[in-house]
C-alpha positions, 0 to 999 in steps of 0.5 A, a space after each residue: 349558360 351551362 351553369 345556369 342550366 344545371 341550376 335550373 335543373 335542380 330548381 325544377 326537381 319536384 315542381 310541376 311544369 304546369 304550375 311553373 307555366 302559369 307562374 310566368 304566363 301573361 295575356 296578350 290580346 291582339 285584334 284584327 279588323 277586316 274590310 267589312 269595317 270600311 264597308 260599314 263606314 260608307 266605302 264601296 266594296 272596291 274602296 274598302 279592299 283598297 283601304 284594307 290594303 293600306 292598313 296592311 301596308 301601315 302595319 308593315 312599315 311601322 313595324 320596321 322601327 320596332 327592330 331598333 326601338 325594342 332593344 333601345 326603348 324597351 319592351 315595357 316602355 313600348 307597351 306603356 306608350 302605345 296601349 293608351 294611344 291604341 285605346 284613344 284611336 279605337 274610341 276615335 274610330 267608334 265615335 266617328 260612326 256617329 257622324 252622319 253617313 251622308 258626309 265625307 267626314 265620316 269615312 275620313 275619320 273612320 279610316 284615319 282612326 284605324 290607320 292611326 291605330 295601326 301606326 301605334 300597334 305595329 311597333 308596340 303590341 304587335 312584336 313585343 308579345 312574341 319577343 317577351 315570351 321568348 325571354 320570360 320562360 326559364 331555359 329548361 321549359 322555354 320550348 314548352 312556354 313559347 308553345 303555350 304563349 303562341 297558342 294563347 295568342 292565336 286562340 284569342 285571335 280566333 276568338 276575336 274573329 268569331 265574336 266580332 260580327 255578333 259584338 258589332 250587332 249587339 253593341 253597335 260599332 261605337 260600343 264594339 270599338 269602345 269595348 276593345 278600347 277598355 281592354 287596352 286600358 286594362 292591358 296598360 294597367 297590367 303592364 304597369 304593375 306586373 310586367 318587368 323590363 327585359 331589355 338588354 339583360 343577360 340570362 342571369 339578370 333575367 333570372 333575377 328579374 323574374 325572381 322578384 315577387 309580383 307585389 314588389 313589381 306592382 309597388 314599383 310600377 305605381 311609384 313610376 307614375 309620380 316619377 313620370 309626372 315629376 320628370 316629364 311634366 314638371 321637368 324636375 331633375 330626378 333619377 329613375 329608381 333601379 329595381 335590379 343590380 346589373 352585371 356592370 353595377 356593384 352595390 357601391 355603384 348603386 349607392 342609394 338605389 334599391 337592390 332586390 
């Protein structure tokens, strides 16, 4: 760690910290929904408050598995799996508003969609951004970087809270939920192309990870799509491509594996 700090001290000489921050930054958008959504779906005021409490309980309970999966399954994998599901459940919730309000199915489907959204949000997009932000910045500017990452997250939380009522009036619930579903798909694409995995890596390995050019990561992400189809859809016995050399591996161990 001491050697790493000395190396980074030499690296930052003559460089702009602001420029360095933007080199490592990503965008995380987290949406919160209030009891007004349940009220608009046909719940009574008391039932809407109870439903909102249920959503909070789900968020808490399903965030617990993340304490295990975030270091075993990986930060990137969690986002790649949960982003499409979040988009799907947001679309399901929005489309449920087309069900006639006189039927119980409307209320049930809207509540189900929001609860399922909470189930997949809690172990993925909920905890991952804060964990990832703490690892993405080099040590000499980690405090400044985390301050910026946290401020960015809460800025967009405030922006979403302020704009949701007008967005819902302009787009109707179907369009408003569809709007955020589309952003979840965009988030999935950005994670696939530009977000390297940091699970289980040492400080030295993290330096290696974030020194790889963005274009290399993007190409690697695109190659993972056919790998996934061959491995999990067509059940072919193929090994994943390794983009980095870990401390436990040597060039001889990696064989044909690509080392960047």
